[in-house]
DRENTOR-745004 format. One record per residue (C-alpha): residue number from 1; x, y, z. Coordinates in nm, 3 decimals, padded with zeros to 5 digits. Layout:
N
{node NUM, {X, Y, Z}}
...
This chain:
481
{node 1, {00.000, 00.000, 00.000}}
{node 2, {00.143, 00.337, -00.102}}
{node 3, {00.261, 00.561, 00.187}}
{node 4, {00.243, 00.280, 00.442}}
{node 5, {00.558, 00.149, 00.612}}
{node 6, {00.544, -00.222, 00.668}}
{node 7, {00.745, -00.411, 00.932}}
{node 8, {00.781, -00.787, 00.958}}
{node 9, {00.748, -00.782, 01.339}}
{node 10, {00.724, -00.562, 01.650}}
{node 11, {01.099, -00.565, 01.705}}
{node 12, {01.160, -00.409, 01.363}}
{node 13, {00.898, -00.142, 01.440}}
{node 14, {01.060, -00.078, 01.779}}
{node 15, {01.403, -00.029, 01.620}}
{node 16, {01.260, 00.207, 01.357}}
{node 17, {01.077, 00.424, 01.615}}
{node 18, {01.380, 00.429, 01.846}}
{node 19, {01.605, 00.541, 01.560}}
{node 20, {01.361, 00.816, 01.460}}
{node 21, {01.341, 00.947, 01.815}}
{node 22, {01.720, 00.950, 01.849}}
{node 23, {01.749, 01.142, 01.520}}
{node 24, {01.516, 01.416, 01.644}}
{node 25, {01.725, 01.475, 01.957}}
{node 26, {01.406, 01.478, 02.160}}
{node 27, {01.551, 01.273, 02.446}}
{node 28, {01.858, 01.500, 02.482}}
{node 29, {01.660, 01.820, 02.548}}
{node 30, {01.581, 01.953, 02.896}}
{node 31, {01.218, 02.033, 02.976}}
{node 32, {01.039, 02.204, 03.262}}
{node 33, {00.664, 02.188, 03.335}}
{node 34, {00.413, 02.246, 03.615}}
{node 35, {00.169, 01.968, 03.710}}
{node 36, {-00.042, 01.817, 03.990}}
{node 37, {00.074, 01.494, 04.151}}
{node 38, {-00.195, 01.224, 04.166}}
{node 39, {00.016, 00.927, 04.283}}
{node 40, {00.366, 00.882, 04.432}}
{node 41, {00.543, 00.559, 04.526}}
{node 42, {00.886, 00.452, 04.643}}
{node 43, {01.045, 00.161, 04.461}}
{node 44, {01.375, -00.019, 04.497}}
{node 45, {01.494, 00.146, 04.173}}
{node 46, {01.373, 00.495, 04.253}}
{node 47, {01.074, 00.721, 04.296}}
{node 48, {00.772, 00.703, 04.063}}
{node 49, {00.537, 01.002, 04.051}}
{node 50, {00.226, 01.018, 03.833}}
{node 51, {00.127, 01.369, 03.728}}
{node 52, {-00.195, 01.465, 03.556}}
{node 53, {-00.331, 01.769, 03.380}}
{node 54, {-00.692, 01.804, 03.258}}
{node 55, {-00.770, 01.945, 02.916}}
{node 56, {-01.089, 01.995, 02.717}}
{node 57, {-01.134, 01.786, 02.400}}
{node 58, {-01.421, 01.758, 02.150}}
{node 59, {-01.564, 01.459, 02.330}}
{node 60, {-01.533, 01.615, 02.674}}
{node 61, {-01.271, 01.672, 02.946}}
{node 62, {-00.977, 01.435, 02.956}}
{node 63, {-00.655, 01.406, 03.151}}
{node 64, {-00.302, 01.393, 03.019}}
{node 65, {-00.087, 01.174, 03.239}}
{node 66, {00.284, 01.100, 03.247}}
{node 67, {00.505, 00.918, 03.492}}
{node 68, {00.792, 01.112, 03.644}}
{node 69, {01.084, 00.892, 03.744}}
{node 70, {01.352, 00.999, 03.994}}
{node 71, {01.653, 00.760, 04.020}}
{node 72, {01.725, 00.605, 04.358}}
{node 73, {02.054, 00.796, 04.403}}
{node 74, {01.880, 01.133, 04.347}}
{node 75, {01.552, 01.081, 04.531}}
{node 76, {01.676, 01.131, 04.893}}
{node 77, {01.848, 01.461, 04.809}}
{node 78, {01.549, 01.597, 04.619}}
{node 79, {01.311, 01.508, 04.901}}
{node 80, {01.548, 01.670, 05.151}}
{node 81, {01.564, 01.994, 04.954}}
{node 82, {01.188, 02.024, 04.912}}
{node 83, {01.140, 01.918, 05.277}}
{node 84, {00.929, 01.611, 05.211}}
{node 85, {00.981, 01.325, 05.454}}
{node 86, {00.720, 01.093, 05.296}}
{node 87, {00.652, 01.071, 04.924}}
{node 88, {00.279, 01.077, 04.993}}
{node 89, {00.320, 01.444, 05.086}}
{node 90, {00.371, 01.514, 04.715}}
{node 91, {00.017, 01.405, 04.629}}
{node 92, {-00.251, 01.668, 04.580}}
{node 93, {-00.007, 01.955, 04.526}}
{node 94, {00.131, 02.129, 04.220}}
{node 95, {00.507, 02.105, 04.167}}
{node 96, {00.768, 02.218, 03.918}}
{node 97, {00.941, 01.928, 03.739}}
{node 98, {01.255, 01.952, 03.532}}
{node 99, {01.447, 01.687, 03.341}}
{node 100, {01.449, 01.489, 03.016}}
{node 101, {01.220, 01.252, 02.834}}
{node 102, {01.333, 00.892, 02.841}}
{node 103, {01.206, 00.643, 02.583}}
{node 104, {01.169, 00.289, 02.714}}
{node 105, {01.213, 00.055, 02.418}}
{node 106, {01.069, -00.248, 02.597}}
{node 107, {00.727, -00.083, 02.637}}
{node 108, {00.765, 00.171, 02.357}}
{node 109, {00.657, 00.446, 02.596}}
{node 110, {00.793, 00.772, 02.737}}
{node 111, {00.882, 00.847, 03.099}}
{node 112, {00.995, 01.183, 03.228}}
{node 113, {01.339, 01.148, 03.390}}
{node 114, {01.345, 01.426, 03.655}}
{node 115, {01.654, 01.571, 03.819}}
{node 116, {01.473, 01.866, 03.981}}
{node 117, {01.151, 01.902, 04.175}}
{node 118, {01.063, 02.242, 04.323}}
{node 119, {00.760, 02.386, 04.500}}
{node 120, {00.540, 02.642, 04.330}}
{node 121, {00.619, 02.995, 04.444}}
{node 122, {00.930, 03.131, 04.612}}
{node 123, {00.825, 03.133, 04.977}}
{node 124, {00.946, 02.782, 05.054}}
{node 125, {01.275, 02.838, 04.870}}
{node 126, {01.342, 03.158, 05.062}}
{node 127, {01.244, 02.997, 05.391}}
{node 128, {01.491, 02.713, 05.341}}
{node 129, {01.773, 02.952, 05.241}}
{node 130, {01.722, 03.160, 05.557}}
{node 131, {01.747, 02.848, 05.773}}
{node 132, {02.080, 02.753, 05.610}}
{node 133, {02.213, 03.108, 05.648}}
{node 134, {02.124, 03.105, 06.015}}
{node 135, {02.319, 02.782, 06.066}}
{node 136, {02.620, 02.920, 05.878}}
{node 137, {02.612, 03.234, 06.090}}
{node 138, {02.610, 03.027, 06.409}}
{node 139, {02.923, 02.850, 06.278}}
{node 140, {03.079, 03.189, 06.192}}
{node 141, {03.125, 03.088, 05.827}}
{node 142, {02.952, 03.377, 05.649}}
{node 143, {03.187, 03.605, 05.454}}
{node 144, {03.135, 03.941, 05.627}}
{node 145, {03.451, 04.108, 05.499}}
{node 146, {03.432, 04.287, 05.163}}
{node 147, {03.719, 04.187, 04.938}}
{node 148, {03.855, 04.329, 04.616}}
{node 149, {04.061, 04.152, 04.351}}
{node 150, {04.329, 04.419, 04.387}}
{node 151, {04.425, 04.248, 04.714}}
{node 152, {04.544, 03.944, 04.519}}
{node 153, {04.865, 03.901, 04.317}}
{node 154, {04.822, 03.915, 03.936}}
{node 155, {04.583, 03.633, 03.847}}
{node 156, {04.760, 03.376, 03.628}}
{node 157, {04.584, 03.045, 03.697}}
{node 158, {04.207, 03.000, 03.728}}
{node 159, {04.005, 02.691, 03.817}}
{node 160, {03.643, 02.722, 03.706}}
{node 161, {03.367, 02.492, 03.830}}
{node 162, {03.077, 02.475, 03.589}}
{node 163, {02.922, 02.262, 03.316}}
{node 164, {03.107, 02.255, 02.985}}
{node 165, {02.782, 02.304, 02.796}}
{node 166, {02.658, 02.586, 03.021}}
{node 167, {02.609, 02.930, 02.869}}
{node 168, {02.779, 03.077, 03.176}}
{node 169, {03.106, 02.901, 03.088}}
{node 170, {03.100, 03.042, 02.736}}
{node 171, {03.020, 03.390, 02.870}}
{node 172, {03.312, 03.368, 03.113}}
{node 173, {03.566, 03.274, 02.845}}
{node 174, {03.431, 03.532, 02.600}}
{node 175, {03.465, 03.816, 02.851}}
{node 176, {03.813, 03.725, 02.968}}
{node 177, {03.948, 04.002, 02.746}}
{node 178, {04.316, 04.000, 02.837}}
{node 179, {04.602, 04.041, 02.589}}
{node 180, {04.728, 03.697, 02.492}}
{node 181, {05.069, 03.769, 02.649}}
{node 182, {04.906, 03.799, 02.992}}
{node 183, {04.602, 03.574, 02.942}}
{node 184, {04.560, 03.346, 03.244}}
{node 185, {04.539, 02.967, 03.225}}
{node 186, {04.183, 02.842, 03.278}}
{node 187, {04.121, 02.483, 03.391}}
{node 188, {03.764, 02.350, 03.378}}
{node 189, {03.640, 02.125, 03.659}}
{node 190, {03.304, 01.998, 03.540}}
{node 191, {03.005, 01.970, 03.769}}
{node 192, {02.626, 01.962, 03.727}}
{node 193, {02.487, 02.312, 03.761}}
{node 194, {02.123, 02.220, 03.815}}
{node 195, {01.925, 01.954, 03.992}}
{node 196, {01.993, 01.741, 04.296}}
{node 197, {02.355, 01.668, 04.199}}
{node 198, {02.456, 02.035, 04.200}}
{node 199, {02.592, 02.063, 04.555}}
{node 200, {02.765, 01.725, 04.563}}
{node 201, {02.913, 01.787, 04.217}}
{node 202, {03.067, 02.122, 04.323}}
{node 203, {03.206, 01.971, 04.645}}
{node 204, {03.363, 01.690, 04.443}}
{node 205, {03.518, 01.946, 04.204}}
{node 206, {03.665, 02.142, 04.498}}
{node 207, {03.823, 01.822, 04.628}}
{node 208, {03.974, 01.753, 04.285}}
{node 209, {04.118, 02.105, 04.277}}
{node 210, {04.274, 02.060, 04.619}}
{node 211, {04.427, 01.726, 04.519}}
{node 212, {04.562, 01.864, 04.190}}
{node 213, {04.850, 02.039, 04.377}}
{node 214, {04.818, 02.330, 04.132}}
{node 215, {04.850, 02.671, 04.298}}
{node 216, {04.547, 02.842, 04.149}}
{node 217, {04.510, 03.213, 04.214}}
{node 218, {04.128, 03.193, 04.225}}
{node 219, {03.848, 02.937, 04.190}}
{node 220, {03.534, 03.049, 04.004}}
{node 221, {03.192, 02.888, 04.048}}
{node 222, {02.989, 02.996, 03.745}}
{node 223, {02.637, 02.937, 03.621}}
{node 224, {02.420, 03.145, 03.392}}
{node 225, {02.074, 03.271, 03.478}}
{node 226, {01.766, 03.059, 03.527}}
{node 227, {01.450, 03.018, 03.725}}
{node 228, {01.460, 03.024, 04.104}}
{node 229, {01.379, 02.655, 04.101}}
{node 230, {01.700, 02.595, 03.902}}
{node 231, {01.910, 02.776, 04.161}}
{node 232, {01.752, 02.632, 04.475}}
{node 233, {01.987, 02.332, 04.467}}
{node 234, {02.280, 02.566, 04.531}}
{node 235, {02.119, 02.635, 04.870}}
{node 236, {02.292, 02.354, 05.053}}
{node 237, {02.447, 02.362, 05.401}}
{node 238, {02.729, 02.118, 05.316}}
{node 239, {02.821, 02.321, 05.010}}
{node 240, {02.826, 02.643, 05.213}}
{node 241, {03.056, 02.489, 05.473}}
{node 242, {03.292, 02.351, 05.207}}
{node 243, {03.322, 02.685, 05.023}}
{node 244, {03.380, 02.881, 05.345}}
{node 245, {03.665, 02.650, 05.447}}
{node 246, {03.810, 02.634, 05.096}}
{node 247, {03.865, 03.012, 05.100}}
{node 248, {04.152, 02.950, 05.343}}
{node 249, {04.320, 02.745, 05.070}}
{node 250, {04.225, 02.958, 04.768}}
{node 251, {03.978, 03.249, 04.717}}
{node 252, {03.647, 03.142, 04.564}}
{node 253, {03.459, 03.382, 04.336}}
{node 254, {03.090, 03.315, 04.279}}
{node 255, {02.907, 03.414, 03.962}}
{node 256, {02.571, 03.237, 03.976}}
{node 257, {02.248, 03.341, 03.806}}
{node 258, {02.145, 03.700, 03.745}}
{node 259, {02.220, 04.016, 03.941}}
{node 260, {01.902, 03.976, 04.145}}
{node 261, {01.974, 03.615, 04.237}}
{node 262, {02.142, 03.516, 04.562}}
{node 263, {02.232, 03.162, 04.659}}
{node 264, {02.423, 03.016, 04.954}}
{node 265, {02.762, 03.025, 04.771}}
{node 266, {02.721, 03.403, 04.733}}
{node 267, {02.718, 03.445, 05.113}}
{node 268, {03.030, 03.237, 05.183}}
{node 269, {03.246, 03.301, 04.874}}
{node 270, {03.556, 03.523, 04.904}}
{node 271, {03.380, 03.763, 04.666}}
{node 272, {03.040, 03.751, 04.500}}
{node 273, {02.971, 03.863, 04.143}}
{node 274, {02.629, 03.890, 03.981}}
{node 275, {02.707, 03.685, 03.669}}
{node 276, {02.991, 03.483, 03.509}}
{node 277, {03.042, 03.775, 03.270}}
{node 278, {03.102, 04.012, 03.562}}
{node 279, {03.357, 03.773, 03.715}}
{node 280, {03.552, 03.753, 03.387}}
{node 281, {03.553, 04.130, 03.340}}
{node 282, {03.674, 04.189, 03.698}}
{node 283, {03.959, 03.938, 03.653}}
{node 284, {04.053, 04.102, 03.321}}
{node 285, {04.066, 04.444, 03.488}}
{node 286, {04.278, 04.310, 03.775}}
{node 287, {04.533, 04.169, 03.532}}
{node 288, {04.536, 04.484, 03.317}}
{node 289, {04.582, 04.704, 03.626}}
{node 290, {04.879, 04.495, 03.736}}
{node 291, {05.032, 04.507, 03.388}}
{node 292, {04.993, 04.887, 03.384}}
{node 293, {05.146, 04.909, 03.732}}
{node 294, {05.438, 04.696, 03.611}}
{node 295, {05.486, 04.914, 03.304}}
{node 296, {05.474, 05.230, 03.517}}
{node 297, {05.727, 05.086, 03.762}}
{node 298, {05.956, 04.990, 03.476}}
{node 299, {05.933, 05.338, 03.325}}
{node 300, {05.994, 05.500, 03.665}}
{node 301, {06.299, 05.279, 03.718}}
{node 302, {06.427, 05.352, 03.369}}
{node 303, {06.392, 05.727, 03.422}}
{node 304, {06.549, 05.701, 03.769}}
{node 305, {06.850, 05.509, 03.642}}
{node 306, {06.884, 05.746, 03.347}}
{node 307, {06.890, 06.044, 03.583}}
{node 308, {07.125, 05.864, 03.822}}
{node 309, {07.382, 05.800, 03.553}}
{node 310, {07.348, 06.153, 03.419}}
{node 311, {07.420, 06.289, 03.766}}
{node 312, {07.696, 06.033, 03.806}}
{node 313, {07.850, 06.138, 03.474}}
{node 314, {07.840, 06.507, 03.569}}
{node 315, {07.991, 06.422, 03.908}}
{node 316, {08.280, 06.242, 03.744}}
{node 317, {08.324, 06.504, 03.472}}
{node 318, {08.287, 06.825, 03.669}}
{node 319, {08.317, 06.734, 04.035}}
{node 320, {08.609, 06.493, 04.045}}
{node 321, {08.862, 06.754, 04.150}}
{node 322, {08.630, 06.892, 04.417}}
{node 323, {08.581, 06.542, 04.547}}
{node 324, {08.956, 06.482, 04.563}}
{node 325, {09.007, 06.816, 04.736}}
{node 326, {08.758, 06.712, 05.004}}
{node 327, {08.917, 06.370, 05.041}}
{node 328, {09.273, 06.502, 05.067}}
{node 329, {09.176, 06.819, 05.247}}
{node 330, {09.246, 07.189, 05.205}}
{node 331, {09.617, 07.116, 05.156}}
{node 332, {09.552, 06.964, 04.813}}
{node 333, {09.708, 07.249, 04.616}}
{node 334, {09.998, 07.270, 04.858}}
{node 335, {10.060, 06.894, 04.828}}
{node 336, {10.061, 06.919, 04.452}}
{node 337, {10.298, 07.216, 04.473}}
{node 338, {10.522, 07.025, 04.714}}
{node 339, {10.524, 06.735, 04.474}}
{node 340, {10.631, 06.964, 04.190}}
{node 341, {10.913, 07.110, 04.399}}
{node 342, {11.014, 06.762, 04.516}}
{node 343, {11.045, 06.628, 04.165}}
{node 344, {11.234, 06.938, 04.062}}
{node 345, {11.487, 06.875, 04.340}}
{node 346, {11.507, 06.510, 04.240}}
{node 347, {11.574, 06.615, 03.882}}
{node 348, {11.851, 06.849, 03.997}}
{node 349, {12.011, 06.575, 04.205}}
{node 350, {12.021, 06.317, 03.931}}
{node 351, {12.141, 06.576, 03.674}}
{node 352, {12.490, 06.583, 03.826}}
{node 353, {12.760, 06.322, 03.851}}
{node 354, {12.762, 06.212, 04.210}}
{node 355, {13.004, 06.006, 04.418}}
{node 356, {12.918, 05.722, 04.657}}
{node 357, {12.873, 05.950, 04.958}}
{node 358, {12.644, 06.187, 04.768}}
{node 359, {12.461, 05.880, 04.637}}
{node 360, {12.382, 05.785, 04.997}}
{node 361, {12.285, 06.143, 05.064}}
{node 362, {12.041, 06.145, 04.771}}
{node 363, {11.893, 05.815, 04.886}}
{node 364, {11.849, 05.956, 05.235}}
{node 365, {11.686, 06.263, 05.089}}
{node 366, {11.454, 06.053, 04.875}}
{node 367, {11.364, 05.850, 05.184}}
{node 368, {11.294, 06.172, 05.371}}
{node 369, {11.068, 06.296, 05.094}}
{node 370, {10.888, 05.963, 05.080}}
{node 371, {10.835, 05.956, 05.457}}
{node 372, {10.720, 06.317, 05.455}}
{node 373, {10.462, 06.247, 05.186}}
{node 374, {10.348, 05.932, 05.363}}
{node 375, {10.301, 06.122, 05.689}}
{node 376, {10.097, 06.387, 05.511}}
{node 377, {09.868, 06.126, 05.362}}
{node 378, {09.836, 05.937, 05.691}}
{node 379, {09.734, 06.255, 05.869}}
{node 380, {09.435, 06.276, 05.635}}
{node 381, {09.315, 05.920, 05.695}}
{node 382, {09.046, 06.014, 05.947}}
{node 383, {08.912, 06.298, 05.734}}
{node 384, {08.896, 06.068, 05.431}}
{node 385, {08.695, 05.806, 05.621}}
{node 386, {08.459, 06.071, 05.759}}
{node 387, {08.405, 06.219, 05.416}}
{node 388, {08.334, 05.877, 05.265}}
{node 389, {08.059, 05.827, 05.522}}
{node 390, {07.909, 06.165, 05.440}}
{node 391, {07.935, 06.091, 05.068}}
{node 392, {07.766, 05.754, 05.113}}
{node 393, {07.480, 05.918, 05.302}}
{node 394, {07.428, 06.184, 05.034}}
{node 395, {07.434, 05.928, 04.755}}
{node 396, {07.181, 05.711, 04.940}}
{node 397, {06.936, 06.002, 04.938}}
{node 398, {06.998, 06.067, 04.568}}
{node 399, {06.964, 05.707, 04.458}}
{node 400, {06.686, 05.588, 04.688}}
{node 401, {06.881, 05.304, 04.850}}
{node 402, {07.106, 05.252, 04.547}}
{node 403, {07.405, 05.394, 04.739}}
{node 404, {07.603, 05.071, 04.744}}
{node 405, {07.603, 05.035, 04.368}}
{node 406, {07.708, 05.392, 04.293}}
{node 407, {07.953, 05.427, 04.584}}
{node 408, {08.138, 05.110, 04.491}}
{node 409, {08.145, 05.211, 04.126}}
{node 410, {08.275, 05.557, 04.216}}
{node 411, {08.545, 05.420, 04.445}}
{node 412, {08.654, 05.171, 04.182}}
{node 413, {08.667, 05.452, 03.928}}
{node 414, {08.904, 05.653, 04.149}}
{node 415, {09.140, 05.356, 04.168}}
{node 416, {09.186, 05.348, 03.792}}
{node 417, {09.526, 05.450, 03.667}}
{node 418, {09.379, 05.709, 03.428}}
{node 419, {09.322, 05.946, 03.723}}
{node 420, {09.678, 05.926, 03.852}}
{node 421, {09.797, 06.230, 03.647}}
{node 422, {09.563, 06.455, 03.843}}
{node 423, {09.756, 06.380, 04.160}}
{node 424, {10.080, 06.497, 04.000}}
{node 425, {09.964, 06.816, 03.831}}
{node 426, {09.882, 06.646, 03.500}}
{node 427, {09.560, 06.626, 03.301}}
{node 428, {09.318, 06.362, 03.178}}
{node 429, {09.267, 06.351, 02.802}}
{node 430, {08.940, 06.213, 02.665}}
{node 431, {08.816, 06.175, 02.312}}
{node 432, {08.451, 06.083, 02.245}}
{node 433, {08.408, 05.970, 02.604}}
{node 434, {08.718, 05.747, 02.605}}
{node 435, {09.054, 05.805, 02.774}}
{node 436, {09.348, 05.880, 02.546}}
{node 437, {09.666, 05.706, 02.662}}
{node 438, {09.884, 05.745, 02.354}}
{node 439, {09.948, 06.003, 02.083}}
{node 440, {09.876, 05.726, 01.838}}
{node 441, {09.510, 05.753, 01.940}}
{node 442, {09.488, 06.112, 01.807}}
{node 443, {09.489, 06.270, 01.467}}
{node 444, {09.453, 06.621, 01.330}}
{node 445, {09.101, 06.753, 01.370}}
{node 446, {09.011, 06.539, 01.674}}
{node 447, {08.816, 06.721, 01.946}}
{node 448, {08.948, 06.652, 02.294}}
{node 449, {08.835, 06.714, 02.652}}
{node 450, {09.115, 06.801, 02.895}}
{node 451, {09.039, 06.755, 03.264}}
{node 452, {09.275, 06.941, 03.498}}
{node 453, {09.277, 06.979, 03.873}}
{node 454, {09.066, 07.295, 03.860}}
{node 455, {08.839, 07.245, 03.561}}
{node 456, {08.775, 07.122, 03.209}}
{node 457, {08.906, 07.250, 02.875}}
{node 458, {08.783, 07.164, 02.527}}
{node 459, {09.055, 07.161, 02.263}}
{node 460, {09.131, 07.042, 01.913}}
{node 461, {09.435, 06.871, 01.758}}
{node 462, {09.582, 07.112, 01.498}}
{node 463, {09.932, 06.965, 01.449}}
{node 464, {10.102, 06.635, 01.499}}
{node 465, {10.461, 06.557, 01.597}}
{node 466, {10.634, 06.222, 01.621}}
{node 467, {10.850, 06.196, 01.937}}
{node 468, {11.153, 05.977, 01.912}}
{node 469, {11.193, 05.707, 02.170}}
{node 470, {11.537, 05.824, 02.276}}
{node 471, {11.407, 06.180, 02.310}}
{node 472, {11.130, 06.060, 02.537}}
{node 473, {11.346, 05.842, 02.764}}
{node 474, {11.707, 05.952, 02.692}}
{node 475, {11.954, 06.110, 02.937}}
{node 476, {11.852, 06.169, 03.294}}
{node 477, {11.538, 06.372, 03.224}}
{node 478, {11.236, 06.230, 03.409}}
{node 479, {10.981, 06.495, 03.312}}
{node 480, {10.952, 06.721, 03.010}}
{node 481, {10.759, 07.044, 03.005}}
């Protein structure tokens, strides 16, 4: 017969219908409805509830009936939440049911597989929440202190407890708008976010986080909006206790429902946010604020160091002689003059032919000069040490606790042989910021900086003369003018 599907037996029909139902996706959708309970019975496999709804048909009023099945492992928790000690208390009242349709192939019939039962109206839900809050307050577990994410270090690792398919999880990831260089790691710990398994699922996830040995910066509990009956399973005393204690291990951020919705986790979490989106945006801002603070600190340090080395350069360039005057004392010029006269006398002595006795005399004189100079320098030891202490104090103010670095660098600089000429009435020659130690390093046209004991002179090489080796070291001449 055209348009008629023919099957050889009931099994073939069953397989065809089952396949069609699976193709529609009907049994994978979640439904919610309101209905009156007409019968309720406990069974070894679970709870069976018959619900009925009258409707008017052409041939009169009829009832639509369906069986609601609650698995054995869910039934006790659901009855506890809705405060029903005996299943018979369900009969004669209207309830909210939520779950999925289940197709039983053996009977070729549908049963509603419920994971949530809630009372009509909000009064009972609110009443139960207040009782839990009172118990948490007695145990001193309510979060009374207001926290801000700025109290935490930059957030780098996040554990989020939610359902992978939940819209709240997608909203969280989408609003985590941090530059990829600073984007935190997000680890998902899956848990049911509705129905009787909500509280136990979140507690199990918290235990997995603790056992992971990963130092998360925050833990986020996220769920998108929904009806009050969806959120009532978050109102659980055990869950509230677990979250309150977990805050000692890692801060928990709650983002459950809409802005108007409050559940038990919101009262015990380290910080409550209205939605998963708000949590993600707050975390993004915390990271961005820390990155900006880091950038500002880097720039401040860069500017500070730049200024420090500019001051340091000026100190070396313009204040070196003043520094040496303070170290050696007010007799600096006199010492230099004495040194000049001493070397002049030495030059006169060695310019003549001398006999053995005069040789001893010159050696005695040289020893006298050496001892005299040594005594002069020793007499300044205390003043040098005192000045170094004063200098260290002044530099510490300038460098904001960077005194050690600069003081050691400055002291090392003074030990360099390039500065020796200044002690003997000579000059330092620099070209392009580098010391000139040989005439071979200069050529006509070079611009030079000459540093003398009382200032700085800029000059330019206009002529060049080769000095013979024997002219430089010949005879008895030690110094040439």
